[in-house]
NUKEDREN-254131 format. One record per residue (C-alpha): chain; x, y, z; residue number from 1; residue in three letters. Coordinates in nm, 3 decimals. Example, Ala and Ser with C-alpha at 12.3 -4.5 7.8 and 13.67 -1.06 7.14 Angstrom:
<rs>
- kette,X,Y,Z,nr,rest
- A,1.230,-0.450,0.780,1,ALA
- A,1.367,-0.106,0.714,2,SER
</rs>
This chain:
<rs>
- kette,X,Y,Z,nr,rest
- A,6.095,10.229,5.530,1,MET
- A,6.115,10.478,5.257,2,LYS
- A,5.776,10.662,5.189,3,LYS
- A,5.571,10.617,4.874,4,PRO
- A,5.619,10.862,4.586,5,LEU
- A,5.290,11.041,4.694,6,MET
- A,5.467,11.158,5.009,7,ALA
- A,5.773,11.361,4.991,8,THR
- A,6.080,11.189,5.178,9,ALA
- A,6.363,11.363,5.326,10,ALA
- A,6.696,11.301,5.246,11,ALA
- A,6.748,11.097,5.534,12,LEU
- A,6.925,10.760,5.584,13,VAL
- A,6.686,10.478,5.557,14,THR
- A,6.758,10.097,5.661,15,VAL
- A,6.567,9.772,5.524,16,LEU
- A,6.586,9.489,5.736,17,ALA
- A,6.741,9.217,5.521,18,CYS
- A,6.507,8.894,5.477,19,THR
- A,6.607,8.726,5.191,20,PRO
- A,6.314,8.635,4.931,21,PRO
- A,6.256,8.264,4.876,22,ALA
- A,6.291,8.315,4.508,23,HIS
- A,6.560,8.557,4.346,24,ALA
- A,6.771,8.502,4.029,25,SER
- A,6.973,8.720,3.802,26,SER
- A,6.925,8.761,3.388,27,SER
- A,7.083,8.959,3.132,28,ALA
- A,6.982,8.993,2.742,29,ILE
- A,7.163,9.160,2.435,30,ALA
- A,7.126,9.179,2.064,31,THR
- A,7.197,9.381,1.762,32,GLY
- A,7.522,9.549,1.747,33,MET
- A,7.604,9.465,2.101,34,SER
- A,7.656,9.099,2.021,35,THR
- A,7.926,8.927,1.813,36,VAL
- A,7.698,8.841,1.511,37,ASP
- A,7.378,9.050,1.579,38,GLY
- A,7.210,8.765,1.690,39,ARG
- A,7.001,8.812,2.031,40,PRO
- A,7.143,8.610,2.347,41,VAL
- A,6.988,8.587,2.693,42,VAL
- A,7.116,8.435,3.044,43,TRP
- A,6.975,8.345,3.372,44,LYS
- A,7.070,8.187,3.683,45,ASN
- A,6.796,8.089,3.904,46,ARG
- A,6.803,8.091,4.276,47,ASP
- A,6.578,7.896,4.480,48,HIS
- A,6.533,7.765,4.828,49,TRP
- A,6.171,7.729,4.937,50,SER
- A,6.127,7.382,4.839,51,THR
- A,6.325,7.086,4.944,52,PRO
- A,6.368,6.940,4.610,53,ASP
- A,6.410,7.236,4.407,54,GLY
- A,6.742,7.183,4.323,55,TRP
- A,6.642,6.863,4.115,56,LYS
- A,6.617,7.059,3.794,57,VAL
- A,6.556,6.894,3.433,58,VAL
- A,6.473,6.995,3.082,59,PRO
- A,6.157,6.890,2.919,60,TYR
- A,5.996,6.930,2.579,61,HIS
- A,5.630,7.054,2.598,62,GLN
- A,5.459,6.992,2.246,63,PRO
- A,5.178,7.247,2.117,64,ALA
- A,4.871,7.095,2.202,65,ASP
- A,4.614,7.351,2.098,66,GLY
- A,4.475,7.404,2.428,67,SER
- A,4.321,7.727,2.581,68,SER
- A,4.375,7.901,2.893,69,PHE
- A,4.040,8.102,2.906,70,GLY
- A,3.799,8.302,2.664,71,SER
- A,4.108,8.576,2.611,72,GLY
- A,4.306,8.327,2.482,73,ASP
- A,4.354,8.463,2.134,74,ARG
- A,4.638,8.276,2.021,75,TYR
- A,4.589,7.913,2.217,76,THR
- A,4.883,7.640,2.250,77,SER
- A,5.053,7.638,1.901,78,ARG
- A,5.441,7.597,1.937,79,TYR
- A,5.646,7.340,2.106,80,GLY
- A,5.918,7.456,2.350,81,TYR
- A,6.201,7.331,2.579,82,THR
- A,6.187,7.458,2.906,83,GLY
- A,6.390,7.398,3.252,84,VAL
- A,6.187,7.296,3.520,85,SER
- A,6.211,7.131,3.851,86,ALA
- A,6.096,6.811,4.045,87,LEU
- A,5.842,6.875,4.358,88,GLY
- A,5.609,7.168,4.386,89,SER
- A,5.817,7.447,4.246,90,SER
- A,5.814,7.288,3.889,91,GLY
- A,5.424,7.246,3.886,92,VAL
- A,5.135,7.496,3.837,93,ASP
- A,4.932,7.510,4.155,94,PRO
- A,4.620,7.543,3.945,95,ILE
- A,4.643,7.369,3.631,96,THR
- A,4.887,7.085,3.759,97,GLY
- A,5.120,7.154,3.458,98,ALA
- A,5.475,7.128,3.449,99,ALA
- A,5.628,7.515,3.452,100,ILE
- A,5.921,7.657,3.290,101,PRO
- A,6.145,7.901,3.458,102,TRP
- A,6.334,7.976,3.124,103,ALA
- A,6.290,7.841,2.775,104,GLY
- A,6.278,7.889,2.402,105,ALA
- A,6.069,7.757,2.148,106,ASN
- A,6.050,7.625,1.820,107,ASP
- A,5.989,7.952,1.650,108,ARG
- A,6.286,8.137,1.793,109,GLY
- A,6.152,8.290,2.090,110,LEU
- A,6.352,8.290,2.390,111,GLY
- A,6.255,8.370,2.760,112,LEU
- A,6.410,8.401,3.093,113,VAL
- A,6.231,8.515,3.414,114,GLN
- A,6.341,8.623,3.725,115,VAL
- A,6.121,8.728,4.034,116,ALA
- A,5.988,9.081,4.087,117,GLY
- A,6.027,9.175,4.456,118,HIS
- A,5.925,9.559,4.403,119,THR
- A,5.609,9.438,4.213,120,LEU
- A,5.469,9.194,4.465,121,THR
- A,5.110,9.220,4.676,122,SER
- A,5.332,9.285,4.992,123,ALA
- A,5.513,9.580,4.869,124,PHE
- A,5.187,9.750,4.711,125,ALA
- A,4.986,9.701,5.011,126,SER
- A,5.279,9.789,5.282,127,ASP
- A,5.305,10.129,5.082,128,ARG
- A,4.941,10.199,5.089,129,GLY
- A,4.832,10.109,4.738,130,PHE
- A,4.593,9.868,4.612,131,PRO
- A,4.707,9.486,4.557,132,VAL
- A,4.691,9.398,4.178,133,SER
- A,4.705,9.038,4.199,134,GLN
- A,4.424,8.817,4.220,135,ASP
- A,4.586,8.592,4.483,136,LEU
- A,4.349,8.309,4.481,137,THR
- A,4.242,8.276,4.098,138,LYS
- A,4.507,8.422,3.897,139,GLY
- A,4.764,8.260,3.697,140,MET
- A,5.116,8.257,3.831,141,THR
- A,5.453,8.375,3.689,142,GLY
- A,5.538,8.026,3.605,143,GLY
- A,5.243,7.965,3.437,144,TYR
- A,5.257,8.271,3.247,145,LEU
- A,5.591,8.186,3.115,146,ASN
- A,5.435,7.859,2.985,147,HIS
- A,5.173,8.082,2.779,148,LEU
- A,5.458,8.295,2.648,149,VAL
- A,5.667,8.003,2.515,150,LEU
- A,5.355,7.826,2.363,151,SER
- A,5.203,8.107,2.201,152,ARG
- A,5.404,8.391,2.105,153,ALA
- A,5.674,8.407,1.806,154,GLU
- A,5.713,8.783,1.840,155,HIS
- A,5.826,9.021,2.077,156,VAL
- A,5.473,9.222,2.027,157,ASP
- A,5.277,8.873,2.080,158,GLN
- A,5.409,8.882,2.426,159,VAL
- A,5.300,9.235,2.478,160,GLU
- A,4.941,9.146,2.347,161,GLN
- A,4.952,8.833,2.578,162,LEU
- A,4.988,9.079,2.877,163,LEU
- A,4.742,9.316,2.755,164,ARG
- A,4.499,9.010,2.733,165,ASP
- A,4.555,8.883,3.083,166,THR
- A,4.555,9.197,3.272,167,ASN
- A,4.197,9.137,3.374,168,GLY
- A,4.268,8.779,3.410,169,GLY
- A,4.180,8.675,3.056,170,GLY
- A,3.924,8.424,3.153,171,GLY
- A,4.152,8.217,3.348,172,PHE
- A,4.014,8.024,3.622,173,ASN
- A,3.721,8.320,3.653,174,GLY
- A,4.032,8.533,3.811,175,SER
- A,4.005,8.902,3.784,176,THR
- A,4.394,8.965,3.721,177,SER
- A,4.719,8.717,3.712,178,ARG
- A,4.889,8.669,4.030,179,ASN
- A,5.207,8.779,3.899,180,THR
- A,5.523,8.965,4.044,181,SER
- A,5.779,8.882,3.773,182,THR
- A,6.027,8.995,3.531,183,ILE
- A,6.089,8.845,3.186,184,ILE
- A,6.323,8.921,2.918,185,SER
- A,6.253,8.779,2.578,186,VAL
- A,6.374,8.776,2.237,187,PHE
- A,6.263,8.678,1.885,188,ASP
- A,6.396,8.540,1.541,189,ARG
- A,6.422,8.884,1.414,190,TRP
- A,6.658,8.977,1.680,191,GLY
- A,6.388,9.203,1.869,192,ASN
- A,6.441,9.200,2.252,193,ALA
- A,6.237,9.342,2.534,194,ALA
- A,6.220,9.332,2.926,195,VAL
- A,5.849,9.309,3.040,196,PHE
- A,5.810,9.404,3.438,197,GLU
- A,5.459,9.259,3.542,198,ILE
- A,5.266,9.281,3.852,199,ASP
- A,4.906,9.145,3.851,200,GLY
- A,4.700,9.385,3.618,201,ASP
- A,4.946,9.575,3.443,202,SER
- A,5.309,9.584,3.302,203,PHE
- A,5.583,9.791,3.130,204,THR
- A,5.770,9.697,2.808,205,ARG
- A,6.167,9.806,2.821,206,ASP
- A,6.302,9.751,2.459,207,ASN
- A,6.658,9.683,2.420,208,ILE
- A,6.781,9.991,2.263,209,THR
- A,7.061,10.111,2.454,210,SER
- A,7.392,10.019,2.634,211,GLU
- A,7.388,10.100,2.989,212,TYR
- A,7.728,10.232,3.113,213,VAL
- A,7.861,10.334,3.463,214,GLN
- A,7.820,10.729,3.537,215,ASP
- A,8.117,10.941,3.681,216,ALA
- A,7.972,10.768,4.046,217,ASP
- A,8.004,10.397,3.943,218,GLY
- A,7.641,10.399,3.907,219,ASN
- A,7.409,10.247,3.632,220,TYR
- A,7.129,10.516,3.681,221,ALA
- A,7.032,10.602,3.332,222,ALA
- A,6.631,10.607,3.301,223,PRO
- A,6.440,10.327,3.146,224,HIS
- A,6.111,10.426,3.004,225,THR
- A,5.800,10.234,2.936,226,ASP
- A,5.757,10.136,2.560,227,ASP
- A,5.435,9.950,2.548,228,LYS
- A,5.255,10.241,2.411,229,ASP
- A,5.531,10.403,2.181,230,ALA
- A,5.628,10.319,1.825,231,ALA
- A,5.855,9.996,1.834,232,ASN
- A,6.169,9.982,1.623,233,PRO
- A,6.145,9.790,1.325,234,ALA
- A,6.234,9.426,1.316,235,ASP
- A,6.592,9.373,1.307,236,GLY
- A,6.680,9.719,1.438,237,ALA
- A,6.698,9.669,1.805,238,TYR
- A,7.024,9.690,1.959,239,SER
- A,7.168,9.698,2.302,240,GLY
- A,7.191,9.508,2.625,241,TYR
- A,7.002,9.528,2.959,242,ASP
- A,6.980,9.298,3.278,243,TRP
- A,6.748,9.234,3.601,244,ARG
- A,6.795,9.151,3.946,245,ASN
- A,6.460,9.107,4.115,246,ASN
- A,6.379,9.486,4.086,247,PHE
- A,6.179,9.664,3.841,248,SER
- A,6.376,9.965,3.689,249,LYS
- A,6.134,10.114,3.448,250,VAL
- A,5.990,10.464,3.550,251,GLN
- A,5.609,10.463,3.525,252,TRP
- A,5.321,10.487,3.734,253,THR
- A,4.990,10.318,3.744,254,LYS
- A,4.682,10.497,3.750,255,PRO
- A,4.642,10.385,4.110,256,SER
- A,4.957,10.578,4.210,257,GLY
- A,5.185,10.300,4.252,258,PHE
- A,5.516,10.333,4.120,259,PRO
- A,5.712,10.087,3.954,260,TYR
- A,6.052,10.251,4.017,261,PHE
- A,6.159,10.461,4.301,262,VAL
- A,6.505,10.600,4.300,263,ASP
- A,6.562,10.908,4.503,264,ASP
- A,6.854,10.758,4.683,265,GLN
- A,7.173,10.591,4.697,266,THR
- A,7.098,10.225,4.800,267,THR
- A,7.367,10.026,4.915,268,THR
- A,7.456,9.750,5.142,269,VAL
- A,7.610,9.800,5.480,270,GLU
- A,7.677,9.538,5.747,271,ASN
- A,7.426,9.301,5.582,272,ASP
- A,7.176,9.543,5.571,273,THR
- A,7.018,9.771,5.265,274,VAL
- A,7.046,10.123,5.324,275,VAL
- A,6.927,10.424,5.150,276,ASN
- A,7.120,10.742,5.189,277,ASN
- A,7.130,11.077,5.076,278,GLY
- A,6.917,11.221,4.769,279,ASP
- A,7.138,11.074,4.459,280,THR
- A,6.955,10.823,4.221,281,PRO
- A,7.180,10.533,4.136,282,ASP
- A,6.952,10.290,3.955,283,GLY
- A,6.879,10.074,4.231,284,VAL
- A,6.520,10.054,4.335,285,HIS
- A,6.486,10.213,4.696,286,ASP
- A,6.223,9.984,4.791,287,TRP
- A,6.432,9.670,4.725,288,GLU
- A,6.501,9.494,5.054,289,ASP
- A,6.716,9.196,4.927,290,SER
- A,7.095,9.283,5.015,291,THR
- A,7.199,9.018,4.740,292,SER
- A,6.975,9.196,4.475,293,ALA
- A,7.150,9.503,4.514,294,VAL
- A,7.471,9.359,4.518,295,MET
- A,7.419,9.156,4.211,296,ARG
- A,7.273,9.437,4.002,297,HIS
- A,7.616,9.622,3.994,298,THR
- A,7.793,9.305,3.933,299,ARG
- A,7.613,9.177,3.638,300,THR
- A,7.636,9.551,3.528,301,GLY
- A,7.987,9.542,3.549,302,ILE
- A,8.002,9.229,3.329,303,ARG
- A,7.770,9.369,3.060,304,MET
- A,7.919,9.716,3.074,305,ASP
- A,8.222,9.596,2.895,306,ASP
- A,8.417,9.629,2.581,307,ALA
- A,8.379,9.263,2.440,308,HIS
- A,8.040,9.202,2.253,309,LYS
- A,7.828,8.942,2.387,310,LYS
- A,7.802,8.603,2.289,311,ASP
- A,7.688,8.256,2.418,312,TYR
- A,8.049,8.192,2.540,313,ARG
- A,8.077,8.516,2.674,314,TYR
- A,7.778,8.447,2.908,315,PHE
- A,7.903,8.117,3.011,316,ILE
- A,8.272,8.163,2.984,317,GLN
- A,8.516,8.279,2.749,318,LYS
- A,8.862,8.384,2.707,319,GLU
- A,8.858,8.746,2.612,320,VAL
- A,9.253,8.835,2.643,321,ARG
- A,9.348,9.145,2.770,322,SER
- A,9.059,9.362,2.693,323,GLY
- A,8.817,9.282,2.961,324,GLY
- A,9.015,9.193,3.299,325,LEU
- A,9.397,9.256,3.265,326,GLY
- A,9.676,9.110,3.089,327,THR
- A,9.729,8.806,3.332,328,GLN
- A,9.369,8.656,3.375,329,TRP
- A,9.127,8.709,3.101,330,SER
- A,8.789,8.471,3.154,331,ILE
- A,8.474,8.651,3.146,332,GLU
- A,8.158,8.484,3.256,333,SER
- A,7.825,8.578,3.404,334,LEU
- A,7.670,8.248,3.462,335,ALA
- A,7.988,8.125,3.675,336,LYS
- A,8.090,8.436,3.835,337,ASN
- A,8.211,8.439,4.203,338,ILE
- A,8.382,8.771,4.197,339,GLY
- A,8.798,8.823,4.170,340,ASP
- A,9.025,8.514,4.211,341,LEU
- A,9.232,8.362,4.286,342,PRO
- A,9.112,8.404,4.645,343,ALA
- A,9.046,8.214,4.962,344,ALA
- A,8.705,8.011,5.034,345,ASP
- A,8.450,8.317,5.003,346,LYS
- A,8.060,8.366,5.059,347,SER
- A,7.890,8.357,4.756,348,THR
- A,7.563,8.502,4.852,349,GLY
- A,7.597,8.844,4.705,350,TYR
- A,7.759,8.733,4.370,351,HIS
- A,7.609,8.637,4.029,352,VAL
- A,7.658,8.272,4.093,353,ASN
- A,7.515,8.182,4.434,354,ARG
- A,7.519,7.890,4.712,355,PHE
- A,7.136,7.901,4.630,356,VAL
- A,7.179,7.890,4.241,357,SER
- A,6.994,7.577,4.109,358,THR
- A,7.075,7.609,3.747,359,PHE
- A,7.215,7.840,3.474,360,GLY
- A,7.086,7.889,3.096,361,THR
- A,7.203,8.064,2.810,362,VAL
- A,6.985,8.089,2.508,363,ILE
- A,7.107,8.234,2.178,364,THR
- A,6.865,8.310,1.865,365,GLY
- A,6.830,8.405,1.521,366,SER
- A,6.830,8.716,1.309,367,LYS
- A,6.690,8.818,1.016,368,ILE
- A,6.839,8.624,0.685,369,GLY
- A,6.870,8.315,0.905,370,ASP
- A,6.723,7.985,0.781,371,PRO
- A,6.442,7.769,0.909,372,TYR
- A,6.237,8.032,1.094,373,GLU
- A,6.407,8.048,1.432,374,GLY
- A,6.438,7.666,1.434,375,LYS
- A,6.826,7.689,1.490,376,LEU
- A,6.757,7.858,1.843,377,THR
- A,6.983,7.678,2.118,378,THR
- A,6.931,7.675,2.463,379,MET
- A,7.257,7.587,2.674,380,TRP
- A,7.190,7.455,3.009,381,VAL
- A,7.383,7.420,3.319,382,ALA
- A,7.174,7.152,3.570,383,LEU
- A,7.303,7.250,3.896,384,GLY
- A,7.486,7.529,4.046,385,GLU
- A,7.657,7.670,3.712,386,PRO
- A,8.003,7.744,3.857,387,THR
- A,8.068,7.355,3.912,388,VAL
- A,7.836,7.254,3.636,389,SER
- A,7.886,7.211,3.244,390,VAL
- A,7.660,7.369,3.005,391,PHE
- A,7.497,7.143,2.742,392,VAL
- A,7.325,7.260,2.446,393,PRO
- A,6.968,7.187,2.329,394,LEU
- A,6.751,7.261,2.033,395,PHE
- A,6.408,7.306,2.109,396,PRO
- A,6.298,7.222,1.720,397,TYR
- A,6.435,6.874,1.809,398,ALA
- A,6.103,6.830,1.975,399,GLY
- A,6.276,6.593,2.272,400,THR
- A,6.566,6.640,2.530,401,THR
- A,6.836,6.394,2.579,402,PRO
- A,6.764,6.123,2.847,403,ALA
- A,7.115,6.156,2.968,404,GLU
- A,7.009,6.461,3.133,405,LEU
- A,6.691,6.347,3.327,406,ALA
- A,6.919,6.308,3.618,407,ASP
- A,7.222,6.526,3.556,408,MET
- A,7.137,6.726,3.864,409,TYR
- A,7.290,6.412,4.060,410,LEU
- A,7.611,6.469,3.884,411,ALA
- A,7.609,6.823,3.948,412,THR
- A,7.520,6.782,4.296,413,ASN
- A,7.823,6.525,4.357,414,ALA
- A,8.031,6.809,4.266,415,LYS
- A,7.886,7.032,4.469,416,ARG
- A,7.966,6.835,4.777,417,HIS
- A,8.335,6.897,4.692,418,LEU
- A,8.303,7.248,4.721,419,VAL
- A,8.070,7.315,4.987,420,TYR
- A,8.029,7.121,5.359,421,ASP
- A,7.673,6.984,5.384,422,TYR
- A,7.528,6.659,5.439,423,THR
- A,7.161,6.666,5.348,424,ASP
- A,7.106,6.724,4.981,425,ASP
- A,6.775,6.874,5.032,426,ASP
- A,6.700,7.258,5.105,427,SER
- A,6.516,7.336,5.436,428,CYS
- A,6.569,7.724,5.384,429,GLY
- A,6.850,8.010,5.309,430,TYR
- A,7.057,7.842,5.568,431,SER
- A,7.023,7.504,5.640,432,CYS
- A,6.996,7.161,5.452,433,GLY
- A,7.222,7.198,5.114,434,ARG
- A,7.248,7.559,5.209,435,ASN
- A,7.422,7.500,5.544,436,ALA
- A,7.750,7.628,5.393,437,ASP
- A,7.730,7.978,5.238,438,HIS
- A,8.141,7.968,5.130,439,SER
- A,8.288,7.807,4.849,440,ILE
- A,8.630,7.603,4.840,441,ASN
- A,8.766,7.808,4.585,442,THR
- A,9.087,7.572,4.545,443,ALA
- A,8.881,7.260,4.490,444,ALA
- A,8.657,7.465,4.245,445,LEU
- A,8.912,7.645,4.014,446,ALA
- A,9.265,7.559,4.168,447,GLY
- A,9.325,7.940,4.162,448,GLY
- A,9.172,8.147,3.871,449,TYR
- A,8.899,8.058,3.697,450,TYR
- A,8.955,7.715,3.513,451,GLY
- A,9.322,7.688,3.612,452,GLU
- A,9.231,7.369,3.856,453,GLY
- A,8.977,7.218,4.032,454,GLY
- A,8.626,7.112,3.887,455,ILE
- A,8.670,7.386,3.667,456,GLN
- A,8.979,7.264,3.489,457,LYS
- A,8.796,6.991,3.333,458,TYR
- A,8.478,7.164,3.331,459,ALA
- A,8.565,7.436,3.121,460,PHE
- A,8.749,7.177,2.903,461,GLY
- A,8.443,6.993,2.841,462,ILE
- A,8.257,7.309,2.731,463,GLU
- A,8.519,7.433,2.505,464,ASN
- A,8.515,7.137,2.330,465,TRP
- A,8.137,7.136,2.304,466,ALA
- A,8.168,7.487,2.217,467,PHE
- A,8.385,7.412,1.906,468,ASP
- A,8.147,7.134,1.793,469,ARG
- A,7.843,7.340,1.835,470,TYR
- A,8.013,7.635,1.601,471,ASP
- A,8.096,7.398,1.336,472,ALA
- A,7.741,7.228,1.364,473,PHE
- A,7.560,7.572,1.347,474,ILE
- A,7.752,7.687,1.077,475,ALA
- A,7.665,7.405,0.852,476,ASP
- A,7.299,7.446,0.954,477,LEU
- A,7.303,7.791,0.843,478,ARG
- A,7.367,7.676,0.492,479,THR
- A,6.979,7.571,0.491,480,GLY
- A,7.032,7.281,0.303,481,THR
- A,6.808,7.042,0.501,482,ARG
- A,6.441,6.947,0.467,483,THR
- A,6.260,7.052,0.803,484,PRO
- A,6.214,6.670,0.893,485,ALA
- A,6.598,6.614,0.825,486,GLN
- A,6.680,6.924,1.046,487,LEU
- A,6.448,6.792,1.321,488,LYS
- A,6.655,6.456,1.325,489,THR
- A,6.976,6.588,1.283,490,ASP
- A,6.924,6.819,1.586,491,LEU
- A,6.815,6.559,1.808,492,ALA
- A,7.095,6.302,1.711,493,ALA
- A,7.354,6.576,1.795,494,TRP
- A,7.224,6.711,2.091,495,GLN
- A,7.185,6.351,2.251,496,GLN
- A,7.544,6.261,2.111,497,SER
- A,7.696,6.587,2.283,498,ILE
- A,7.497,6.520,2.594,499,ALA
- A,7.622,6.174,2.607,500,GLN
- A,7.972,6.281,2.568,501,THR
- A,7.967,6.568,2.786,502,VAL
- A,7.823,6.398,3.115,503,LYS
- A,8.045,6.094,3.095,504,THR
- A,8.329,6.302,3.066,505,HIS
- A,8.201,6.549,3.356,506,TYR
- A,8.140,6.262,3.568,507,ILE
- A,8.479,6.129,3.531,508,ASN
- A,8.654,6.449,3.560,509,GLY
- A,8.817,6.405,3.215,510,THR
- A,8.821,6.620,2.899,511,ILE
- A,8.733,6.510,2.555,512,PRO
- A,8.983,6.495,2.292,513,THR
- A,8.785,6.409,1.969,514,SER
</rs>
């Protein structure tokens, strides 16, 4: 295993055994001139297999209640938010018993997605001789931190302040630090956006101010610097894109000597094993031991490093003509991507959409000049493995989620049975239960290329119907002619109507025509 930076490592081949972490996920974020209209957009696919019922994903609305997590809570719970969680233990905070969101947006226009930070864990630190930063018994968890961000912050700078306030525990549960190894990507209603990489008692801030492109070697090796102690761009001046696939990428070293990012070698996957080779940095953390995380990093980067400006459709699925994928096939997608199609049945473990993906979300926000102070922020959710699911729009300001979506995971699981061979719906690990079959039936899924046939034929058709109606509705909303009360009522009624139509046609395998 590669030595820490405090020791000089020779340019040797280093092999890391592959033991898939129980939590993974992929995310990306874009804002400013990298999006079609200057409004920020963020995406996540959640991968989970460590609890039997973690696939039973549900959207929920959490109202503001004025509560405090401890003596360091300068904000208290002041904003309502819509999140996606799961039934069973993966959706409940083990200390407070509260529901925890793995992605969400609040009624003041702040959107958040989270992925596990494999290289920020207590094990990664202790195995390399560094102090453990987490309070492993009393500290707040990553899921609870998501809840705090969504219920307390409306500006990206307030997210940073919340992290500073909880580095020493924040008065939560008598803790001395957080119990976190997590990476969150957030945007606010001014179009500001940043990625925060977080261990137990420290964090980095990576402002979205650049576009990352492949170098001559095909790598995404441009440096990421820590911005938390630097001057930030003015509101609305953030622009660029970024992505995370479970390892930290910011070049910052803690006072203890622990490095957030180690990249002295080229990190690849050979024969299902992570291999570090040579002495050329490639933008992948040398300590990442998940083969899937290494593979997904480049595959996500290729989707982001594309001539097309990003919007919510691009992250879900979008016809981009010949500029993106050639003249014959031209659908782009992050959430549903399983690599090149047409193809024979293929294992999806190394792709952006994986056989262990339990939901997808794409959140689109506001920019300076938009009415209603972020209340038009929209959260699209696929309540199941995204490539076999349909995305449904939700408005956090509506203050509710449609009843139709409370058991939508059952409908998506029924479709999933058409493309994977498994009997037990519950998970018992990475390769058993619902995850026994790693290879997707591409004919049943797509009938060829993305959306040409199979489940995706009508799923894409339903989504395109919903996209068109959303675009018309949001254009009308942006005229700003409604009172806040009228806006809340209209948002709740519209999202319920769309959810009902989408669910009915998805179950029936049909496409709405009006």
